[in-house]
N, C-alpha and C positions, 0 to 999 in steps of 0.2 A: 619924209609923211606920206606922199605920193605912192612913194616906192612900196612902204608898208602897207597901207592900204589896198593896194592891188595884190600883194602877196595874200592878204587876208581874205581878200576874195576869192583868190585860186584855191586857197585851202577850205574857205567854204563851199565854192565849187566841187572839190573834190570829195568832202564828207559827201555832198547831196550825190554825185554821184554813185559813191560806195552804196551808200544808203538804196535806192535806185536799183542797184545790182544785185544788193543783199533781199529784197522784195521779190525781184523777177527770179532769183534763185531759189527763193522759198515757197515760191509759187506753187509747184509742182509736189509739195513737203504735204498738201492739204489730203495725198494721198493717205500720209503717215498720221494722219491725227487721229485720237481716240474717236471710236463711234459713240453716240449720246447714250443709247442701249447697251449697257453690259453683251459681251458675246459669251458664250458658253461652248465648251469644249468637253464633250462626255467621252471617255474610253473604257471599253467593256471589253476585259479580255474573257478567256475561256476556260472555264475546270481551274480556276486557282485559288484552290485554300487561301485559307490566312496565315498556315505557318511557314509557306513558299516566302513571303516577306518577312515576316516577323524574326524567323530564326536568325539573319544575319543580313538585314539590307543593306550594309555597307558593301559586301563582299557579293551579293546576289541581284541587286537593284541599285545600285550605287548612285543613278540620277534618280530613279524613283523617290530616294532616301531624301537625298540633298534638294530634289526641287518640288518634292511635293511633301513630305510627312514633314522635314522641317520648317516648309516655308506657309503650313498650312494646318488644316484640322485633321484628325484620325479620328474616326467612330468604330471601336473595338467592339461596340454592339450592334452590328449594321446585319441585316438577317434575308434570307431569302424566301420568300412565300413555296416557291416548289422548288428544290434542287433538281433545276436538269432545265437544257437551254430553251428550248422554243416556250413553256411556259413560262419562264423567267425574264425571255427579252417581251413577251407579252403585258406583263406585270409592269417593267418599264415603260413602253408604250403608251400604256392604256393608263396606268395608275390603280389598277385594280386587284383585286385578289382573282385567284384562279375561278373560285367557286364562280365569280360574276362576271368572268371573261368566257369563262368556257373552254379553256385551253389549258390542259391539264397533262399530256404527253407530248411527244415529238412528231406523233404522226396521224393520220385520221383514223380512227371516228373521234379520237377525245381531244385532237391536237393537229399540229405541223401547220405550216401554211395553209394547207386544204381549208382547214378548219379556219384559220384567221381570216382568208379571202371570202369562205362562202358565207361569213358572220356578218361582212361588211365592218370589219374591227379596225380597219385599217383608216376609214374614213374621216374616226375623229382621234389623232393621238397628238402628242405634244408635239411633233413634226408641224399636223396640219395648225394647231392652236397658235405656236410661233412664228409660221409661215404667214399666215393670216395677219399678224402684228407688222408686219416688215422685213423679219428675219429670212435672209437667207440660209438654207438648211442644207447638209450633204448627208446623207450615209454614206460611208465608204468599210468593208469588209464585211460581215457576214450577217447576215438578216434572219428569216424565218426560215427553220429546218425543212427541206421542202421546195424551197423556191426556186422556181417560178412554177412547178407543177400546178395544173387548173386555173390557171391566168389566162386572160385568150390569147395570149401569144408569148414567145419567150424571151423578148423584151420589155415586159410588164414592167411599170415604175409606180409604185404606190402613190397614193396622193400626200402631198406636204413635202415633198423631197425637190428643192432646187436643183441639185445637182445628184447622182445616183452613180454608186462604182460598188455592185455588189457580184460577187462569182455566182454562178449558176449549182443548183444540185440537182434538181429536177425537171426536165422538159418537158414539155406536152406529149411529144413521140416516145411510144416504148424505147427503151436502152438509151434515150437522151443521157442519163444518167453517167454513161460511160463516155458516152460522145462529149461529154461537157468537163470532165476529170473530176479530180478529187482536191478540193480547194484545202482540207484538213492537212493535206500533205504539203503543201506550200508549193508544188510546181504542178504545169499539165492540167491545168485549169481554165476557165473562161468568162471575163467580166462582163457583166452589164454595164457598161459605160455610157452613160446618159441615153440611152436606146441602140446601142450599138455593141454587138458581141465580141468581144475581141479574146484570141485564143493567147494565152501565155505557156512558155514552154519548160525547159529542163534546165537553164542557165542559172546563176547566181544571180544574174540583174532579175530574173523572175521570180525572185523569192518572195512568197506571198505579202507578207507583212511589210518588207521595205516597199513593196510596189502601194499600197493602202497608205503607209506614211508618206510617200512622194505625192499622192495624189491630195493628203492632209495639208500638207505644206502649200503647195500651190495652191489649194482652196483658200487659205489664210490671208496670201499675198493677195490674192486677184481680191478679196471682200474688201481688205484692209484699203487698197487703192483705191476703190470705189467709195468707201464710206460707209458700207453695208453691216450692220451688226448679223453676227452668223452664229447658227446651230450646227457646231461638229459633231455627228455621232461616229467615232471610230472603234470597230469590232471587229481586229486581229485573231485569228484561230487559234493563234498562241494562248495557251500552252495546250490545248489540247492533244487528244493522239491522232496520229502514231507520234508526235512529240518531236517533230522536224525542226532541227536548229537552223540557222542560216550557216553556211559555209566557214566562215570568218570565226564560230562561236564553238564548233566541232572539237570535239575533246578536253573541254574547260572542266574543271574542277575534277579533275582524275582522283579515285579512290573515295570521294563523296557519296555518304549512304544516307538513305533517307531517316527521318528521326525517328527515335522508336520512345515514344512517349509511354506511358503505363498501360495505354488501352493496345500499344502494338501487339499485333498477335497474342489477343487476350487467353490467358491461362484457365480462366473462369469464367463462363458463358450461364452457368447454370440458372440464374436469376431472370435470364433474357427469354424471347419467345422463343419458340421451337424453331422458326426460321431462320434464326442466328445460330441456336444450338446446333443446329446439322448443319455447319461448316465447320470440317477440321481444322485444327492449328495447321499454320503456314508451315509448311518444309523447308528447308536449306535452300533449296534449288527456287523454289518461289519466291522465298526475301529476296535473293540474288536477283531475280528479274526485276522486283520491287527497286530495290538500289540504282539499277541499270536504267528505269525507266525515270527515278526522281533526277539522275544526273543529266537526262535527256531535256526532263522538264525545265531544268535550270539554265542549261543551253539554250532551250526555245526562249526562256524568258528574257534573253540577254538584247533582242533585237526589239523587242517592245520596252525597254529599258532606254533604248538608245532611242527608240520613237520619241518616249518623252522630252528628251533633252533637243530633239530636233525641233519640234511644236513650241517648246519654251522659246529657244533661240528665236523661230520664225517670231512669233509674238512680240519678240524684244525688238527685233529688228524693222519691226511694222507700228513701232510704238501701240502695240495692242495690251503688252503684258498686265498692266496695270488696272485694265478694264476689261480682264477676262476670267470667269470661271473657270477651272478646270476640275474635273471629278472624274477620278480612280475608283473600278472596282471590277468585280468578276460577276458572272450569270449564276454561278453555283461553285459549292466546293467540290472536294475529290477525298476520296479514302486512299490509303498504299498503306495497307497493312495494317490498319486500324479495325478493330473487333474482329479479327481473323479477314476480312476481304483486301483482298488484294490490288483491287480496284474500284473504279465506280463511286457513283452519289446517289440520290434517290432517296436518301433515306432522313432522317431529322435528328439525327447526332451531331453534335457540334461542328466536326469536320466539311459535313454537306453545307450545312445551314448559316452557320457565323463565318463572315467574311470580316476581311478590312475596307473602308469604306476613306479616301484619302480626296481633301476639297482645299482648293487654295482658291484665293481671289479678291477683288477689292474689299476691305475692310472687315478681311477675316482675319483673325491673330495666328501668329506661327508658332508651329512647335508645339500646338495644344491638342491633348485627349479631352472628349467628350464622350461621358455614360450612359448617355440614353442610349434608349432602344429606338433606332430606325430602320426602315427596311425599303424592299425595290420597289413598292408601291408608292413611295414617297418621290418619288425622282418627278413623273410628272408634274405634281402642284412645286415643289421645289423649283423647278426649272422655268415652270411658269411666273413662279412670285419672283425670281430674280429679273424675269422680262418686265413684269408687271402687266401681266395677262392671267385673268380669272378662269381655273381650271373649269372646265364642264361637270354637270351635277353628279355625273353618273363617277366619277373618282372616288374610290374609298381611302388612299392614302391621305398624309398631310404635309406640308412644307416644314422643313428643317431650317429652310432659312436663317429664321430668329434665332435657332440655334448657335447657328455659326456667326450670328450678329452679335450675340450676348445679349438677346432681350426676351427671351421666353421667362417665364416664370420659373419655379423651382421644380425640381425631375417627380414631385410626386402629380403635379398639374400635366406632366405630360405622359406619352403612351408609358402604361406599365405590362402591354402582352402585344404579343405577334403569334398573328395563325401562319400555322407551316401546313400545305397540302399534300399530296401524293394521289393519284390511281394508278391502279397498279394496269400495266401494258400489257394484253395478251398476247400480243404479237411478239414482243421483246422477251418474256418469260417460252413461249412455245421454242423461239429460236434458243434460248438457254438450255434445254431440257433437249433437244438436239443438237447440242453443240457439236458431239463425235463426228456429224455427218456435214460437219459445215464445207468441208474441202469438197465435198461432193455435189455439195448444193448451192455452193456460192453463188453463182450466176441467179439464182430463185432466189436467194436471199436478198440479195442487192434491188430486186424489182419490190421488194415488200417493205425492207426496212431502211429508214433514214441512214444518209452515211454516217453521222453520229454513233448510231447502234451500232454499225458494222465494225468500227473502231474499237470498242467496248467487245464485241465479240472475237474481233482477232487476238487480245489479250488473253481471253477466256479458251480460244484454241491453244494457246501455248502454256497453259497449266495454270492458268488465272482461277480465283474463283470469287463470286458475290452472292450476297442474299436474295433470295426469289420474296420482294417485299408487296403485301398485302396491300390493298389500298388503308390510306389512314390520314388521321386529321390530327393536329399537336397544336395545343397552346404553350409557346415559349414567354414565361414571364422572367420578372429579374432574378428569381430565387431557384427558379423550377424550370423540367422541363415534361409535360405531359402527355402522354402520345393513347391514341384510342385506334386500335386495329379493326378493320370488319370482321376480323376472323373473333373477333373478342377480348384479345391478348391487348394486355396494358403494360405501359411504362411508367415510372415516374423516377423523376434524377432532382436531387437536390444541387444545382450545378455549384453553389457555391462553399458545398462540403466535399463534392464526387465531379471536380470539372471532367475528368474523364469519363464520368458515367459507366462506371464499374458495379454500381450495384442498382439492381433495380428495385425501387420500395413499393412498388406498386400494391404486394400482395401485403406487407406489414405497417403500411402508411396509415398516420390517423384518418379515421373514414371523414371526420369535417374536413380537414385538407381536400382529401379525395374528390368530395361532393363539391365543394366551393369551387375546383378545378375543372368539373367533369361541367358543371352548371355554365359556367364561363366560354368552355370551349364548346357546347353546344349552342350559344349565342353568335359567337364569333363566324363560326360555319355557314352563316346562312343570312350574317350582317351584309347590308349594303350601305355605302356613302357614309352618312352623317353617323346612323347605327353603329358603323364599324368602331371608328374614331371617338363614340359612347362608350363602348364597351371595351374600348382598348386600355 
């Protein structure tokens, strides 16, 4: 009996020892417990139209398909207020329509980093709101066009960002654009890494999107270890021109051609405004160039697709996946042969303004599509809602988190209209008019235009064509797109019956319908905050 008792005591001691060891081993795991507040990862790609993913996601974006589309919610009716990089990114960070932020183009005097900085818009953004509530914030990748020109110095970091890894586009000194390189090309660029300027070269390891992804992975790991909720804004330059793929993706998708929807190289544009009628039909040389560009865009997308996989794997390894919202979209769309335009954006045609929005996260159903109209002015209030933060009174958008959670009333009580805006960029149009002189005036143009514009102009040098769009405002309802141009021209399309916008109905539509749309558009173009939501 005594022997049995000793054995029993020995066994109990062993069990206690094992328990102590497990507790000690588990202590470091505090680093991997879920943060109390949800994390938010926002991935914003550049110039990606919806069809890039919709056409064949299993082949062209397999990780985006399996990890985002299949695991979350897709909004096929997601719209951007301005189909252009800098205004769209301002819409996102400020939650405002462009007529309220004042950012309507990519360069001064009507836009660009220069105007964002001059107006002090960076002092109140989603980053400052979340950081004030204990979030660790990081911007990795593209910021505003022209950054950091006109800032106090070239190492400038805007308010609200705990960590900062963004490439330089323009410095304070003349010709610094050349000095800092071109981040759109993915090589030979300069990053502002938390106040230190670091140059990257032309080796495979320097490929921009891979570098940004590595910073993002490290940021997630460190934040998880410290138990800090985080907001990560990852903005690769893909799939923007010059459409540079990573070396490992060069040569993929041989023979693939750009989509040929009904409005590709449109045969009859007689009902469209004169600036569209002025575009001749694309010739075979131009169409071949469109196909080559499309393949490069798909190749360029692959590094982004891989990045999604790395982000999800990192979250999973650090026990953060179930407590993290991942939002994926683009800043604007892109035309490839649509309505005779070989390249470009800026218009209010569907290919430019209607994008995919993918969201996965805690409490969000898997593999579901929601039909409601959401817009890029909604990100600020939505991210604030996710974090339990009240957005500032100036925000025009609305939180779509209730849609994701299934707690919003029926569709008619949600938004039924969205405003699209565009202001003509005189510098850009002048450059287009003088495109035959571009080779001789390249250095001069580089000092006048943003790098993004130069990419488009390079395409035009090679025989492409784009319309010169006047200033316009558009109202996009569930059924119609109605456009008013400063020239007096109008466009009206029944999206349900004419999804490719082939027949402009403005001259033949019911006058009552036209009046209703015009009156509502007139109110939207000057709305602010609560009034925007009421009119919508």
